[in-house]
Structure formats: C-alpha cells, structure tokens
DSSP file (Angstrom, degrees, kcal/mol; ACC not computed):
  #  RESIDUE AA STRUCTURE BP1 BP2  ACC     N-H-->O    O-->H-N    N-H-->O    O-->H-N    TCO  KAPPA ALPHA  PHI   PSI    X-CA   Y-CA   Z-CA
    1    1 A X              0   0    0      0, 0.0     2,-0.2     0, 0.0     0, 0.0   0.000 360.0 360.0 360.0 151.6  -16.3   -1.1    8.7
    2    2 A X        -     0   0    0      1,-0.1     6,-0.1     4,-0.1     3,-0.1  -0.533 360.0-106.1 -86.8 157.5  -15.8   -4.0    6.5
    3    3 A X    >   -     0   0    0     -2,-0.2     3,-2.0     4,-0.2    -1,-0.1  -0.397  54.7 -75.3 -72.7 157.0  -15.4   -3.8    2.7
    4    4 A X  T 3  S+     0   0    0      1,-0.3    -1,-0.2    -2,-0.1     3,-0.1  -0.287 120.9  11.4 -54.4 139.0  -18.3   -4.8    0.5
    5    5 A X  T 3  S+     0   0    0      1,-0.2     2,-0.4    -3,-0.1    -1,-0.3   0.611 105.3 111.2  64.9  15.0  -18.7   -8.6    0.4
    6    6 A X  S <  S-     0   0    0     -3,-2.0    -1,-0.2     0, 0.0     2,-0.1  -0.970  70.6-121.1-116.9 133.8  -16.2   -9.0    3.2
    7    7 A X        -     0   0    0     -2,-0.4    -4,-0.2    -3,-0.1     2,-0.1  -0.446  27.7-115.3 -71.9 143.2  -17.4  -10.2    6.6
    8    8 A X        -     0   0    0     -2,-0.1     2,-0.5    -6,-0.1    -1,-0.1  -0.477  27.3-148.2 -71.6 150.4  -16.8   -8.0    9.6
    9    9 A X        -     0   0    0     -2,-0.1     2,-0.4     2,-0.0    -1,-0.0  -0.986   3.8-155.0-124.1 126.8  -14.4   -9.3   12.2
   10   10 A X        -     0   0    0     -2,-0.5     2,-0.4     2,-0.0    -2,-0.0  -0.826  12.4-169.5 -98.3 140.0  -14.7   -8.6   15.9
   11   11 A X        +     0   0    0     -2,-0.4     2,-0.5     0, 0.0    -2,-0.0  -0.981  11.8 177.1-135.9 123.4  -11.6   -8.8   18.0
   12   12 A X        -     0   0    0     -2,-0.4     3,-0.1     1,-0.1    13,-0.1  -0.993  12.0-166.5-121.3 124.8  -11.3   -8.7   21.8
   13   13 A X  S    S+     0   0    0     11,-1.7     2,-0.4    -2,-0.5    12,-0.2   0.871  77.4  11.3 -77.4 -37.2   -7.9   -9.1   23.3
   14   14 A X  E     -a   25   0A   0     10,-1.6    12,-2.1     2,-0.0     2,-0.5  -0.995  49.0-172.9-145.4 135.7   -9.2   -9.7   26.8
   15   15 A X  E     +a   26   0A   0     -2,-0.4     2,-0.3    10,-0.2    12,-0.2  -0.946  41.0 139.6-120.7 105.1  -12.6  -10.3   28.4
   16   16 A X    >   -     0   0    0     10,-1.8     3,-1.0    -2,-0.5    -2,-0.0  -0.971  52.3-146.5-154.8 127.8  -11.9  -10.2   32.1
   17   17 A X  T 3  S+     0   0    0     -2,-0.3    10,-0.1     1,-0.2     4,-0.1   0.691  99.7  60.7 -70.3 -15.9  -13.7   -8.7   35.1
   18   18 A X  T 3  S+     0   0    0      2,-0.1     2,-0.3     0, 0.0    -1,-0.2   0.603  91.7  80.7 -86.9 -11.4  -10.4   -7.8   36.8
   19   19 A X  S <  S-     0   0    0     -3,-1.0     2,-0.3     7,-0.1    -3,-0.1  -0.707  83.6-113.8-100.0 147.0   -9.2   -5.5   34.1
   20   20 A X        -     0   0    0     -2,-0.3    -2,-0.1     1,-0.1    -1,-0.0  -0.573  45.5-101.6 -71.7 137.7  -10.1   -1.9   33.5
   21   21 A X        +     0   0    0     -2,-0.3     2,-0.2    -4,-0.1     5,-0.2  -0.263  55.7 154.3 -61.0 146.7  -12.0   -1.5   30.2
   22   22 A X        -     0   0    0      3,-2.1     3,-0.5    -3,-0.1    -1,-0.0  -0.834  59.3 -65.7-154.9-168.7  -10.0   -0.2   27.3
   23   23 A X  S    S+     0   0    0     -2,-0.2    -2,-0.1     1,-0.2     3,-0.0   0.848 134.2  20.7 -60.9 -36.5   -9.9   -0.2   23.5
   24   24 A X  S    S+     0   0    0    -12,-0.1   -11,-1.7   -11,-0.0   -10,-1.6   0.242 116.6  74.1-117.8  11.5   -9.2   -4.0   23.3
   25   25 A X  E     +a   14   0A   0     -3,-0.5    -3,-2.1   -12,-0.2     2,-0.3  -0.981  51.7 169.6-129.1 138.8  -10.4   -5.1   26.8
   26   26 A X  E     -a   15   0A   0    -12,-2.1   -10,-1.8    -2,-0.4    -7,-0.1  -0.961  33.8-109.0-140.7 160.1  -14.0   -5.4   28.1
   27   27 A X     >  -     0   0    0     -2,-0.3     4,-2.5   -12,-0.2     5,-0.2  -0.450  37.8-108.7 -78.1 160.7  -15.7   -6.9   31.1
   28   28 A X  H  > S+     0   0    0      1,-0.2     4,-2.5     2,-0.2     5,-0.2   0.880 121.2  54.1 -57.5 -37.1  -17.8  -10.0   30.7
   29   29 A X  H  > S+     0   0    0      2,-0.2     4,-2.2     1,-0.2    -1,-0.2   0.910 109.6  46.1 -64.6 -41.7  -20.9   -7.9   31.2
   30   30 A X  H  > S+     0   0    0      2,-0.2     4,-2.4     1,-0.2    -2,-0.2   0.896 111.7  51.8 -67.6 -39.4  -19.9   -5.6   28.4
   31   31 A X  H  X S+     0   0    0     -4,-2.5     4,-2.4     2,-0.2    -2,-0.2   0.931 110.3  48.5 -61.4 -45.8  -19.0   -8.5   26.1
   32   32 A X  H  X S+     0   0    0     -4,-2.5     4,-2.8     1,-0.2    -2,-0.2   0.906 110.4  52.0 -60.4 -42.3  -22.4  -10.1   26.8
   33   33 A X  H  X S+     0   0    0     -4,-2.2     4,-2.4     2,-0.2    -1,-0.2   0.897 109.0  50.2 -62.1 -40.4  -24.1   -6.8   26.0
   34   34 A X  H  X S+     0   0    0     -4,-2.4     4,-2.2     2,-0.2    -2,-0.2   0.935 112.7  46.2 -62.4 -46.5  -22.2   -6.5   22.7
   35   35 A X  H  X S+     0   0    0     -4,-2.4     4,-2.6     1,-0.2    -2,-0.2   0.899 112.5  50.3 -64.4 -40.8  -23.3  -10.1   21.7
   36   36 A X  H  X S+     0   0    0     -4,-2.8     4,-2.5     2,-0.2    -1,-0.2   0.913 108.8  52.6 -62.6 -42.9  -26.9   -9.4   22.7
   37   37 A X  H  X S+     0   0    0     -4,-2.4     4,-0.9     1,-0.2    -2,-0.2   0.934 112.5  44.4 -57.2 -48.5  -26.9   -6.2   20.6
   38   38 A X  H ><>S+     0   0    0     -4,-2.2     5,-2.4     1,-0.2     3,-0.6   0.905 112.0  52.2 -65.2 -42.0  -25.7   -8.1   17.6
   39   39 A X  H ><5S+     0   0    0     -4,-2.6     3,-1.9     1,-0.2    -1,-0.2   0.893 104.3  56.4 -62.9 -40.3  -28.1  -11.0   18.1
   40   40 A X  H 3<5S+     0   0    0     -4,-2.5    -1,-0.2     1,-0.3    -2,-0.2   0.768 107.6  50.5 -62.9 -23.9  -31.1   -8.6   18.3
   41   41 A X  T <<5S-     0   0    0     -4,-0.9    -1,-0.3    -3,-0.6    -2,-0.2   0.279 123.1-105.2 -97.9   9.7  -30.1   -7.3   14.9
   42   42 A X  T < 5 +     0   0    0     -3,-1.9     2,-0.3     1,-0.3    -3,-0.2   0.572  67.5 150.7  83.3   8.8  -29.9  -10.8   13.4
   43   43 A X      < -     0   0    0     -5,-2.4     2,-0.4    -6,-0.2    -1,-0.3  -0.598  25.0-167.2 -76.1 133.0  -26.1  -11.0   13.3
   44   44 A X        -     0   0    0     -2,-0.3     2,-0.1    -5,-0.0    -5,-0.0  -0.953  21.0-114.4-124.1 142.1  -24.9  -14.6   13.6
   45   45 A X        -     0   0    0     -2,-0.4     2,-0.4     1,-0.0     0, 0.0  -0.434  29.8-165.2 -72.1 146.4  -21.4  -15.9   14.2
   46   46 A X        -     0   0    0     -2,-0.1     2,-0.1     3,-0.0    -1,-0.0  -0.974  17.0-124.1-130.0 145.8  -19.7  -17.9   11.5
   47   47 A X     >  -     0   0    0     -2,-0.4     4,-1.5     1,-0.1     3,-0.1  -0.477  26.7-114.0 -82.4 161.2  -16.6  -20.0   11.8
   48   48 A X  H  > S+     0   0    0      1,-0.2     4,-1.3     2,-0.2     5,-0.1   0.885 118.5  56.2 -62.0 -37.5  -13.6  -19.4    9.6
   49   49 A X  H  > S+     0   0    0      1,-0.2     4,-0.8     2,-0.2    -1,-0.2   0.871 103.5  54.8 -64.6 -34.3  -14.2  -22.8    7.8
   50   50 A X  H >4 S+     0   0    0      1,-0.2     3,-0.5     2,-0.2    -1,-0.2   0.894 107.2  51.1 -60.8 -39.3  -17.8  -21.6    7.0
   51   51 A X  H 3< S+     0   0    0     -4,-1.5    -1,-0.2     1,-0.2    -2,-0.2   0.782 114.1  42.2 -71.2 -26.9  -16.4  -18.5    5.3
   52   52 A X  H 3<        0   0    0     -4,-1.3    -1,-0.2     1,-0.2    -2,-0.2   0.437 360.0 360.0-103.2  -0.1  -13.9  -20.5    3.2
   53   53 A X    <<        0   0    0     -4,-0.8    -1,-0.2    -3,-0.5    -2,-0.1   0.456 360.0 360.0 -81.5 360.0  -16.1  -23.4    2.1
C-alpha cells in the first residue's frame, strides 16, 4: 500500500506470453485484466512529469 498522499506505483518486470507467471511476471491477458480492473474503479495512469509539476 502507498503512504497517505503518495501515489501507488505498479511494477511489472515482464509481460510476456512465453513466461510462466510469477511475482513480477504476468501474461498479456493478466496484465490487461489488471488494467481493466483499475479502470473500472476509476484509477487513471499518470506520468512522472504530471506528479512532479
């Protein structure tokens, strides 16, 4: 979890259909499902420059 007033950061080391899923690796389908889940809850991506402006 992020600290109060700090944006959460998602990190994926690999998104690849050829790799077995793991803690830092997901398939493209799982990655899409994660993004869809967040979008349905109103979460929007921000660039680093947006955060520091």
